[in-house]
C-alpha beads as a LAMMPS data file, in Angstrom:
LAMMPS data file: protein, C-alpha beads

107 atoms
106 bonds

1 atom types
1 bond types

-500.0 500.0 xlo xhi
-500.0 500.0 ylo yhi
-500.0 500.0 zlo zhi

Masses

1 110.0

Atoms # bond

1 1 1 6.303 -260.920 -466.592
2 1 1 6.595 -264.701 -466.270
3 1 1 3.998 -264.760 -463.511
4 1 1 1.578 -263.010 -465.843
5 1 1 2.174 -265.622 -468.553
6 1 1 1.548 -268.466 -466.107
7 1 1 -1.656 -266.831 -464.894
8 1 1 -2.763 -266.244 -468.502
9 1 1 -2.077 -269.893 -469.368
10 1 1 -4.040 -270.887 -466.256
11 1 1 -6.981 -268.779 -467.422
12 1 1 -6.915 -270.400 -470.874
13 1 1 -6.699 -273.881 -469.326
14 1 1 -9.590 -273.109 -467.011
15 1 1 -11.639 -271.875 -469.984
16 1 1 -10.966 -275.098 -471.886
17 1 1 -11.896 -277.127 -468.784
18 1 1 -15.220 -275.304 -468.474
19 1 1 -15.994 -275.768 -472.172
20 1 1 -15.225 -279.494 -471.961
21 1 1 -17.324 -279.839 -468.798
22 1 1 -20.279 -278.097 -470.463
23 1 1 -20.001 -280.394 -473.484
24 1 1 -19.997 -283.453 -471.221
25 1 1 -22.935 -282.070 -469.213
26 1 1 -24.885 -281.491 -472.416
27 1 1 -24.219 -285.056 -473.543
28 1 1 -25.172 -286.295 -470.083
29 1 1 -28.555 -284.574 -470.282
30 1 1 -29.137 -285.890 -473.803
31 1 1 -28.499 -289.552 -472.958
32 1 1 -29.572 -289.458 -469.279
33 1 1 -26.374 -291.192 -468.209
34 1 1 -22.996 -290.234 -466.830
35 1 1 -20.731 -289.047 -469.651
36 1 1 -17.085 -288.101 -469.148
37 1 1 -15.219 -287.919 -472.438
38 1 1 -11.555 -288.974 -472.236
39 1 1 -9.021 -286.388 -473.351
40 1 1 -7.739 -288.720 -476.074
41 1 1 -11.206 -288.921 -477.653
42 1 1 -11.634 -285.147 -477.604
43 1 1 -8.145 -284.551 -478.986
44 1 1 -8.693 -287.139 -481.731
45 1 1 -11.950 -285.427 -482.768
46 1 1 -10.377 -281.979 -482.904
47 1 1 -6.997 -282.757 -484.468
48 1 1 -5.998 -286.372 -485.108
49 1 1 -2.833 -285.250 -486.919
50 1 1 -1.411 -283.515 -483.853
51 1 1 -2.286 -286.488 -481.645
52 1 1 -0.331 -288.762 -483.981
53 1 1 2.531 -286.274 -484.137
54 1 1 2.654 -286.042 -480.338
55 1 1 2.717 -289.822 -480.075
56 1 1 5.561 -290.090 -482.590
57 1 1 7.505 -287.319 -480.821
58 1 1 7.239 -288.994 -477.423
59 1 1 8.077 -292.423 -478.817
60 1 1 11.144 -291.115 -480.687
61 1 1 12.550 -288.669 -478.118
62 1 1 11.729 -290.742 -475.042
63 1 1 11.136 -294.388 -474.376
64 1 1 7.985 -295.799 -476.064
65 1 1 7.039 -297.074 -472.631
66 1 1 6.493 -293.435 -471.560
67 1 1 3.688 -293.106 -474.114
68 1 1 2.214 -296.512 -473.364
69 1 1 2.087 -296.040 -469.609
70 1 1 2.205 -292.406 -468.501
71 1 1 0.766 -290.446 -471.422
72 1 1 -2.002 -292.943 -472.165
73 1 1 -2.977 -292.841 -468.484
74 1 1 -3.352 -289.052 -468.635
75 1 1 -5.173 -289.223 -471.976
76 1 1 -7.664 -291.720 -470.515
77 1 1 -8.765 -289.203 -467.866
78 1 1 -11.735 -286.914 -468.560
79 1 1 -10.577 -283.867 -470.485
80 1 1 -12.065 -281.327 -468.110
81 1 1 -10.213 -282.911 -465.176
82 1 1 -6.862 -282.744 -466.967
83 1 1 -7.319 -279.081 -467.904
84 1 1 -8.638 -278.213 -464.441
85 1 1 -5.534 -279.691 -462.784
86 1 1 -3.320 -277.964 -465.349
87 1 1 -5.045 -274.633 -464.641
88 1 1 -4.506 -275.076 -460.909
89 1 1 -0.819 -275.914 -461.342
90 1 1 -0.189 -272.998 -463.689
91 1 1 -1.989 -270.607 -461.359
92 1 1 -0.014 -271.893 -458.365
93 1 1 3.232 -271.268 -460.250
94 1 1 2.156 -267.755 -461.234
95 1 1 0.685 -266.812 -457.858
96 1 1 2.290 -263.950 -455.968
97 1 1 1.702 -263.670 -452.266
98 1 1 0.579 -260.364 -450.908
99 1 1 3.356 -258.672 -449.013
100 1 1 2.607 -258.243 -445.341
101 1 1 1.991 -254.621 -444.565
102 1 1 3.406 -253.029 -441.466
103 1 1 0.770 -252.196 -438.923
104 1 1 1.201 -249.001 -437.014
105 1 1 -0.380 -248.863 -433.660
106 1 1 -1.350 -245.420 -432.501
107 1 1 -0.623 -245.195 -428.870

Bonds

1 1 1 2
2 1 2 3
3 1 3 4
4 1 4 5
5 1 5 6
6 1 6 7
7 1 7 8
8 1 8 9
9 1 9 10
10 1 10 11
11 1 11 12
12 1 12 13
13 1 13 14
14 1 14 15
15 1 15 16
16 1 16 17
17 1 17 18
18 1 18 19
19 1 19 20
20 1 20 21
21 1 21 22
22 1 22 23
23 1 23 24
24 1 24 25
25 1 25 26
26 1 26 27
27 1 27 28
28 1 28 29
29 1 29 30
30 1 30 31
31 1 31 32
32 1 32 33
33 1 33 34
34 1 34 35
35 1 35 36
36 1 36 37
37 1 37 38
38 1 38 39
39 1 39 40
40 1 40 41
41 1 41 42
42 1 42 43
43 1 43 44
44 1 44 45
45 1 45 46
46 1 46 47
47 1 47 48
48 1 48 49
49 1 49 50
50 1 50 51
51 1 51 52
52 1 52 53
53 1 53 54
54 1 54 55
55 1 55 56
56 1 56 57
57 1 57 58
58 1 58 59
59 1 59 60
60 1 60 61
61 1 61 62
62 1 62 63
63 1 63 64
64 1 64 65
65 1 65 66
66 1 66 67
67 1 67 68
68 1 68 69
69 1 69 70
70 1 70 71
71 1 71 72
72 1 72 73
73 1 73 74
74 1 74 75
75 1 75 76
76 1 76 77
77 1 77 78
78 1 78 79
79 1 79 80
80 1 80 81
81 1 81 82
82 1 82 83
83 1 83 84
84 1 84 85
85 1 85 86
86 1 86 87
87 1 87 88
88 1 88 89
89 1 89 90
90 1 90 91
91 1 91 92
92 1 92 93
93 1 93 94
94 1 94 95
95 1 95 96
96 1 96 97
97 1 97 98
98 1 98 99
99 1 99 100
100 1 100 101
101 1 101 102
102 1 102 103
103 1 103 104
104 1 104 105
105 1 105 106
106 1 106 107
């Protein structure tokens, strides 16, 4: 059951990564230059309230240095890269190896 949830979350993350990549590609074609929108910019456009709430949560529950260094570093990366890595990690957690099947040799 948990493996299914991880694989489902991976699928959603991959979908978001593809959508963000298509948006950046569309902008790239429009301006004829390389465009990679940082995750913070995309998040701020979609829901600035939740970005502020996340910042306050991290600053209050953890050290403010965590937000300033680690979280801001992740938020500065292109959004599609962050969601692509997240999709890979979630899929790797939810992956189930195929069981080796016994081979019978007719002799």
